[in-house]
C-alpha positions as CSV (number, residue, x, y, z in Angstrom):
1,M,-12.9,139.6,109.8
2,K,-13.1,135.8,109.8
3,A,-13.4,135.9,113.6
4,I,-16.4,138.3,113.4
5,A,-18.1,136.1,110.8
6,K,-17.5,133.0,113.0
7,Y,-19.0,134.8,116.1
8,F,-22.0,135.9,114.0
9,I,-22.6,132.3,112.8
10,N,-22.2,131.0,116.4
11,G,-24.7,133.6,117.5
12,I,-27.2,132.5,114.9
13,L,-26.7,128.8,115.9
14,T,-27.2,129.7,119.6
15,A,-30.2,132.1,119.2
16,L,-32.2,130.5,116.4
17,P,-33.1,127.2,118.2
18,I,-34.1,129.1,121.4
19,I,-36.2,131.6,119.4
20,L,-37.9,128.9,117.4
21,V,-38.8,126.9,120.5
22,F,-40.3,129.9,122.2
23,Y,-42.1,130.8,119.0
24,V,-43.6,127.3,118.6
25,L,-44.6,127.2,122.4
26,I,-46.3,130.6,122.1
27,K,-48.2,129.5,119.0
28,V,-49.3,126.2,120.6
29,F,-50.4,128.1,123.7
30,D,-52.3,130.6,121.7
31,F,-54.0,127.9,119.7
32,L,-55.0,125.8,122.7
33,D,-56.1,128.9,124.7
34,S,-58.3,130.0,121.7
35,I,-60.3,126.7,121.6
36,L,-62.5,127.8,124.4
37,G,-60.8,131.1,125.3
38,D,-62.3,133.0,122.4
39,T,-65.8,132.2,123.7
40,L,-64.9,132.9,127.3
41,K,-63.4,136.3,126.3
42,D,-66.8,137.5,125.2
43,Y,-68.3,136.7,128.6
44,M,-65.4,137.7,130.8
45,K,-64.4,140.9,128.9
46,N,-61.6,142.6,130.9
47,D,-61.4,139.8,133.5
48,Y,-60.1,137.2,131.0
49,I,-56.7,135.8,131.9
50,P,-54.6,134.1,129.2
51,G,-54.6,130.4,129.9
52,I,-58.2,130.1,131.1
53,G,-59.2,128.7,127.7
54,I,-56.6,125.9,128.2
55,L,-57.8,125.2,131.7
56,A,-61.5,125.2,130.6
57,T,-60.6,122.8,127.7
58,V,-58.7,120.4,130.1
59,V,-61.6,120.5,132.6
60,L,-64.2,119.8,129.8
61,L,-62.1,117.0,128.3
62,T,-61.7,115.4,131.7
63,I,-65.4,115.6,132.4
64,L,-66.1,114.1,128.9
65,G,-63.6,111.2,129.7
66,W,-65.4,110.6,133.0
67,L,-68.8,110.7,131.3
68,S,-67.7,108.2,128.6
69,S,-66.8,105.7,131.4
70,Q,-70.2,106.0,133.1
71,Y,-73.0,103.6,132.1
72,I,-75.8,105.9,130.7
73,S,-73.6,108.7,129.3
74,G,-71.2,106.0,128.0
75,R,-74.0,104.4,126.1
76,F,-74.9,107.7,124.5
77,I,-71.3,108.3,123.4
78,S,-71.2,104.8,122.1
79,L,-74.3,105.4,120.1
80,L,-72.8,108.6,118.6
81,D,-69.6,106.7,117.8
82,S,-71.6,104.0,116.0
83,A,-73.6,106.6,114.1
84,L,-70.5,108.3,112.9
85,E,-69.0,105.0,111.8
86,R,-72.1,104.3,109.5
87,I,-72.3,107.6,107.6
88,P,-70.6,107.3,104.2
89,L,-67.5,109.4,103.8
90,V,-67.7,110.6,107.4
91,K,-67.0,107.0,108.6
92,T,-63.6,106.9,106.8
93,L,-62.5,110.3,108.1
94,Y,-63.8,109.5,111.6
95,S,-62.2,106.1,111.8
96,V,-58.8,107.3,110.6
97,I,-58.8,110.2,113.1
98,K,-60.1,108.0,116.0
99,D,-57.6,105.1,115.3
100,T,-54.7,107.5,114.9
101,F,-55.4,109.2,118.3
102,Q,-56.0,105.8,119.9
103,S,-52.6,104.6,118.7
104,L,-50.8,107.7,119.9
105,L,-52.6,108.3,123.2
106,G,-54.7,105.2,124.0
107,E,-53.9,102.2,126.1
108,K,-52.7,100.2,123.1
109,R,-50.1,102.5,121.7
110,S,-48.5,102.1,118.3
111,F,-45.1,103.5,117.6
112,S,-43.8,101.8,120.8
113,T,-41.7,99.1,119.1
114,V,-38.7,100.5,117.1
115,V,-37.4,98.2,114.4
116,L,-34.7,98.1,111.9
117,V,-35.9,97.2,108.4
118,E,-33.4,95.9,105.8
119,M,-34.2,96.6,102.2
120,P,-33.6,93.5,100.2
121,A,-30.9,93.5,97.5
122,T,-29.6,97.0,98.5
123,G,-28.4,96.4,102.0
124,L,-29.9,99.7,103.0
125,K,-31.5,99.9,106.4
126,S,-34.1,102.1,107.8
127,I,-35.5,102.7,111.3
128,G,-39.3,102.5,111.7
129,F,-42.1,101.7,114.1
130,I,-44.4,98.7,114.1
131,T,-48.0,100.0,113.8
132,T,-49.8,96.6,113.6
133,E,-48.8,93.1,114.1
134,N,-51.6,91.6,112.0
135,P,-52.0,93.1,108.6
136,E,-53.4,89.8,107.3
137,V,-56.8,91.3,108.1
138,L,-56.4,93.1,104.8
139,S,-55.4,90.0,102.8
140,D,-54.0,86.5,103.3
141,H,-51.0,87.6,101.3
142,F,-49.8,89.5,104.4
143,T,-49.5,86.5,106.7
144,D,-46.1,86.6,108.6
145,H,-45.8,90.4,107.9
146,V,-46.0,93.4,110.1
147,A,-46.9,97.0,109.2
148,V,-44.0,99.3,109.7
149,Y,-44.3,103.1,109.6
150,I,-41.1,104.7,108.4
151,P,-41.2,108.5,108.9
152,Q,-39.5,110.9,106.5
153,T,-36.7,113.2,107.6
154,F,-37.6,116.8,108.5
155,Q,-41.3,116.2,108.4
156,I,-44.1,114.1,109.9
157,A,-45.0,112.4,106.6
158,G,-43.8,108.9,106.0
159,F,-44.4,105.5,104.4
160,T,-46.2,102.4,105.7
161,F,-44.6,99.2,104.4
162,L,-45.8,95.6,104.9
163,V,-42.6,93.9,105.8
164,P,-41.9,90.2,106.3
165,R,-41.1,89.5,110.0
166,S,-37.8,88.0,108.9
167,S,-36.7,91.3,107.5
168,I,-37.0,93.3,110.7
169,T,-34.9,93.5,113.8
170,V,-36.5,94.9,117.0
171,L,-34.2,97.6,118.5
172,D,-33.9,98.4,122.2
173,I,-34.3,102.1,121.6
174,K,-36.9,104.5,123.1
175,P,-39.4,105.5,120.5
176,E,-38.8,109.2,121.3
177,D,-35.1,108.8,120.6
178,A,-35.7,106.9,117.4
179,M,-38.2,109.6,116.1
180,K,-35.8,112.4,117.0
181,F,-33.0,110.6,115.1
182,I,-35.2,110.0,112.0
183,L,-36.8,113.5,111.9
184,S,-33.4,115.2,112.2
185,G,-31.9,113.2,109.5
186,G,-29.5,111.5,111.9
187,V,-28.1,114.8,113.2
188,A,-29.8,114.6,116.6
189,S,-28.9,111.7,118.8
190,K,-29.9,111.4,122.4
């Protein structure tokens, strides 16, 4: 009986990660396809092929990226950007979203420097990511500090600490490997 229970548990441990990966991939595909796909389905009726919505989204985003780099259309996008940054309440939301995406996907990426932060008096250490090298723009109290984002295990939420430079050690670890280690609670390594 113990052998059957062991095989059952092994079956769950084998099948569950595979099933969850495919489930997440299907949900992400459905979401991305629905962005423009729902609109295209109305026009294409029976000729609609799943994935055309994703293809249309990629094409439109590429065209938008090209337009933003052109002089006249770039000026228009810049004016829209400036307008959004002046509207109360909207400017806060817009700047947070814009800065977050710029830090993740833009040319100057945050989360690229992995650091080890030592908590004073406890000796505890935590792995985090430098998000800005100059938090002194907030206050002169933060001179010689860096902003370090420390994710929480099993979720995307985390804490941002302003840490003295002397309390961090830069680690030679790929950001992806560090994030996998942190989010899995140390279970997943490489």
